[in-house]
Structures are given as structure tokens and as C-alpha cells.
N, C-alpha and C positions, 0 to 999 in steps of 0.2 A: 487636490494641490493641497488641504489642510492637512489630511494624513502623511504625507510625505514632510510638510515643517513639522509634525510632531514629532515625526521619525528621526529628524534632523536632529531637534533639541535634545530628544533623551539620548541620542546617540552621541552628542557632545558633552552630556553631563555624564554620562557612564564612563564613557573615554577619558575624561578628565579626572574622575574620580580613581579610575584603575592606573593610569599613567602614576597619579601620585603615592598611589601604595602598593606597587609591584616592582619588583627587579629582576622578574624573570627575564632568559635570554629569549624565551619564545612567545613575548608581549603582544606579538604582533597576531597571532594566531586566534585567539578569542576576537578582535577585533573584526577580521577577514570573515570569520563564522557568523558573527552577529549581523557585520553587513549584509553578506549573501541570504541568510536565512531572513531577515527583516527584507531585505526586495523581492525575494521569493512568496512571501506572506503576502506582500504588496499585488505581486502580480495575480498569484493563484486566488480568488475568492472563495473559494469553499473551505467551510469554517473545518471541517475534520483536518485538510492539511497544516492549517495553524497549529491547532491542537497538538498533533502529532509531534511536528515539527518543534514546539514548545517543550513538550514532554521529552523529546530527543534530545533538546541540549540542557535540559534539566537534570538527565542522566549524566551525562559528563560533569554535571557540575560535581557527582558527587566524588570522582574521579579528579578533577582538577578544580580546586575551590576558587580559584581567581576569576573562574568564569561566571560566579555568582552576580557580580555586577552589571552586568549585561541582561540581567532577567528583567528586569523591568522595560528595556526595550523590547524583547521578544515576546513577551507575555502582554504587550499593548494590546495584538489583534485579541486576546482571550475576554478581556474586560467588554462587562455590558451583552454576553451571550450567553448562552445557557451550560457554556463550558467553563464559567468565569471563576467558579468554586476551584480549579485544578493549579490556580493561581499562588493558593495555600501551600504548595510545596516548598515555596522560597522561603519562608520562615524557619519551615523544618532543615530546608538545607543551610541556612544559616546558624542554627542552634546545633545543627551534626558538624560543621567546621567553626564551632564557636571558639576554638585554639587558635584557627588560621586568622581572623578580623579582630581588631581592636574594637569598644563602642562606636567610635567616629565612623568607622567605615560601615559597620550594621546598621547606623542611624542615616546616614547617609542614602543606602540602600535602601533602607525603608521609605525615606522621604521621596525617592527617585520613583519607588514603588507607586507611591500614592497620587506624585503629577502624574505617573501613565495613565492611573485612572481618572484622573480630573480633567486631562485634556483629551481623554478618548471620551469621554462623558460629554464634553462641549462639542468634539467633532461630530460625535453621534446625533446630538439635537439639531447643530446645523446644519447637516445632512438631511435631517429629518423637516426643518422647516423649510429647506430649499426644494425638497418632494413634495410639500404640501404647496409650497407657492406655486409651484411648477402646475401643480394638478389642477388647484384653484384657476389660473389663466387659462390653461387646455379647457378647464370647463364653461370659463366664463367664456370663450372663444366660441365653443362649439354651440352654449346657450345664446350667444349671439346671430351665430350663423340658423339655429333653428328658428328664434325669434324673427329673424329676415324672412327666412320661407313661409313661416307661418303669414305672418303679413302680406308678402305677396299670394299667398293662397286665399286670403282673405280677399283680398282685391280682384283676385281672378274669380272669385266666388259669387264678388258682389255686383260685377260686371255680367258676369253669367244670370245673376238673378235679376239686373235690371233688364239686360237684353231680352231674357222669358218673358217677364212682365210684359214690354215693349209690344212682342210679338202678340202677346195672349191680347192687350189692349187692341191692339188692330185688329185680331181675328172677332172680337167681339162689338167692335165698332163696324165691322166692316157686316159683320151678321143684322147688326141693328138696322142698319142704313137698308139690306136687302129686306129684311123682314116688314121694316114700318115705309119708309121713303119710298122703296121700289113699289111694293103694293097701292101706295098713294097715286103714283103715277100713273101704274097700270089702269088702275079704275078712273084717273082721270080721262087717258086716252080710252077706254072704252065711252065715257060718256061722251065725251067728244064727237065720236065715231057715231053715237046713237044721234045726236044732235044735227051733224053731216046731213045723216038720212031723213030725219023726220022736217030737217030744215026748207023751207021753199024760196026762201029771200037771196038773191045770189050775193048781197054784199054781205049778209051773215054769213053765206056759206065760206065766202072766202076769207075772214076773217077766221073762223072757225078751223079751216085749211091750213092758216098759218100759226094758231094754238096748237094744233094737233104736230104740224111739224116739229115746231120747238120743244115739246112736251116730248116729241120722238128723239131728238137730238139731247135732250137733259137725260131723258132713261139710259140713252146708249152712253154717255159719257157716263152715269153712275154705276152703269156694268162694268164699263172698264177700269173703273176706280175701284171699286168691289174685287174684281179680279185681281189686281195689280197688289193691293194690298192683302187680299186674301195668298198671292204667290210669295208676298216678304214674310209673311207669318210663318210661314212652313221655313225652320231654321233646319238646314240637314245635318247640322253638327248637333244641334240640342236633341235632335229626335231620335238620333242612334245614339247620342251619349243616353237617351233613357232607356233605350233597349241596352244597353251593356250595362246600368245600373239596376235595373231589372232581372239580368241574368245570374242566377245563383248558383250555374248547374257548376262550375268553373272559375279561375280567373281568366280576364279579360284585357288585353292591351288593345286599346285603341290609338291608331294615329290618324290626325287628321291634317291634310294640308290641301286647302282648297282656298283660292283668292276669290276667284271668280263663281258663283254658284251656279249650278247649270239649270235649265228650264223646271218649271214645276212638274211636268210629267217625268222627267229624269229623276227628279229628287224621290217623287214619289216610289218610282219603279227600286231606286237605289235601298229606300227604307225597306221597300219590301223583300228583296233580296235579302239583305241583312236580317231580315227577321227570319225570314225561310230558313235560311243557312243557321242560324243559333238554334232554331226549332230543330232542323236535322240532326245537330251536335247533341242533342238532348235525347233523341230517340235511339241514334244510331252509333255514338261514338263514346268510348271509354276517356277521353279529354280530360287532361287536369288544366290545360293554359289554350286560350285562343287568341289569336291576333289578328286585328282587322285593321285594316291600311286604306286610305280612302286620299288617294294624290291627284294634284292635279298637273298636266302636261301640258308643253304649249300646242299639242295636236289632239289630245284626248284626254279621256278621263280615267282613274284604273280604281278597281275594288279587288283587293286582295283579301281573303279570311281562308285562315291556316289553323289547323289544330294538332295537337300532338298525339292524337288517339293512333291505337294500334289496329291493324285491318288484317284479317287472317286471309290465305292465299286464295279461298275458294270466292269470297266474296270482290277481293282486288281481281279476278280474272273477270268475275260477273259486272263488274263496274266500268274496267277497260272494254268489253267489247259492246256493253249497252253505249257508251259514250261514242265508240268508234260507228255503232250503227246511227249513232242520235234518235235511241229509240227508248226515250225515258219513258219508267213505269211511274204511275201515282206513288208508290210505296217508297221511294227514293227521295220525292219531291225536289228533284232536280229539273223535272218538267217547267213548272211555272217559270224558275230562275232563266231556262234556255229562253222560252219565248219571248219572257221580257228584254233579254238583252237582243233577243233579234229584232224585236220590233225597231231598236233604234240602230240597225246593222251592227250591232258588236261584234266582238268575238270573246267564247266561254271555251277557259281551257283549265283541265284537271290535273292533279298530280297527287300520287298516293304517295309519294316519299317522304319520309319522318313524317306521317300523319295526313290528312287529308286537306289539300290546298285547292282552292278556289281563284282561279285568278280571271278577271274582267276587265275587257278594255272596250272602251264606247269612245268615238270620234267625235270632235266635237263640231265638225260639219253635219253629221247626222243631227244634233240637238239643236244646232241653230243652222239650218238650210239657209243658201242665198236665196233671196226673192227678186224675182225677175220683174222689171217694168215693161 
């Protein structure tokens, strides 16, 4: 918009001077040419178009001296560029046609040339300030977004560390109870049992029997609490996340979507299957990316492990035949995976399209069997 205003100002100045000092019957011609060229220079941003157009107009000035008055308008786009020295042709044109113009016209033309230089400088500087401002604003917005992402990441890491510390503390407490209180209760039960054997007083025997029963109930409750704490101390997401972080063979993307964690045995099996699959990738694959997805559905759990490695036709045929016969060799590392899944009545599917894909589904009914009364 500023360039259009600058061109209008220069056009009015040059046209006013031109109309005052010319009586040519074709006076409209340079006005039309200057308008057309100025509009073309505004439309085409390539500098060489503006340079050659301005020089072509300057050649017309050698033939038609009246056209020189419009040079400040047409050389406006050349100022403050690497070709701005081409403007030096205008004083040469004025000297060449010195007998055609008086000193007043020459003075005004040079003044308009200086005005063109000045307003082009102001416009370029304003444009640069606007660009710098927009860049600064975009960078500020980008930095704000990055800071927000970092804050969210810090909060997530903080929650992760707190959860991990809580689980480790639960595990430590359960071990302390098992090693100390559990052993003390076991020894007390043995001592009470020994006293029951050697005691002959029925009243004392009855009291010792009640004490033994109380100690047994307490022992059972402690064992139950220890098992519950140990079950909760194994976080499935944390354990697989550790495996992913320790896996440096290639890039790993881990997707976890489970709200109701499975039982301890299934947790251990999923962790073992994931570990075995990552080991197989290191041994047998040339993959550059691995995707691990662990999801919960209303009726089942799903574990999907896929890599983008290449498999030759001979090995592909061998794997398909092995899967069809379900005779997994130890070298392939699939036997343990297959056995673990079958313990929960689950299904194992293998696909060799676009890499090796292991698809495991386990029904929740096999994980949480119904109890009969």
C-alpha cells in the first residue's frame, strides 16, 4: 500500500510539471507509458524486469526529451537496490537535452528524483520494520508454544517420577514386611506350636490354640497385603517404558491406552513378550523403526509390535510354514511368546507385510475368570 501511495505522489508531481512545460499534441503518450510501466513494475517483483523496463524508457528519452520528466517515477523501483547506479543516466539525459529544458524544469526533475530516492528509502525501511515485527511476533508465539510444551513435559515427567517413586517405595515396604514382620510371625507360630506340644495344662493349651489362630490370621492378612502391594508396585506402562528407553537399536514409538490394568501374571507376560520381541528385532531384523501399541478394549487386551524391517523370500516362507504348523524353533524366539499367550487362551497372529508384525489379543474373561459359589 505504501508503494502505491509513493507512486501516486511521484506521478502527480511529474504529470503536473510535464503539463506546465509542454505543448505537445501527443502529451498523453508519456503519461500512459509511465502509468503502464509503473503498474507492471508494481505487479512483477523481479528486479531485472524493473531494471530493463527503466532502461528502455531511458532510451525513449534520447528520442523524446519530454519523457525525461517521468524518470523519477519509473526509476523509483531501482533505488536502494544493487542496480541503483543506473539512475545516473538521468543527469546525463538532462545534459544531453540541455537546449530543450530550462533551469527550472531541470531543477524540479532533479528534486523529484531526490524525492523518489527519499520516499523509497522510507518505504523500504518501514517494510523492513514490519517484517521484523512479524518475525518477532511469530517467534514469540512459537517460543510461547515451546515453553508450554516444555511445561507440560515437565509436569508429565514429574508425575512419572512421583509415580515411579511411589511404586518403588511400595515395593520396598512390602519386602521389609516380608523379611522382618513375616519372619517374626512365622517364628512365633513355630514357638506356639512347640508349646502346644509340650504343654499338659488344658487351659494353657486352649489359650495357646487361640493365640496360634490369631497369629495365623494375622500372617494371612500380612501375606495378602504384601501380595497386593507387590501387584500394585508393578506398573505396566513404567516397565515397558523402561524397555523402550533402553532399546537403542532403532527408534521406538510406544502407544499405551489401558485404564484398567490386568492381573499381575498378565502384566509379567506382556513385559516378557515385549522384551522377547525387542530382542528378536535386534537379532533378526534390519528395522529402523518399531511401533509398540498396548490397548484395552471392552472385551480384551491387545498388544501389537511391528517393525519396518525387510524379510527375504526364503525366510518369509520358512516363517509362514512354521506359524502354520505351530512348531516354533528356539532360534526364532516365538515359542515363548506363543506359550505365554496360550496360557491365557489368547491368540497370536503374525504378518510379514511391510515388516514383521506381531498381533496378540487376550480376552478379559481369561484374565479375570468368573468365580463360582
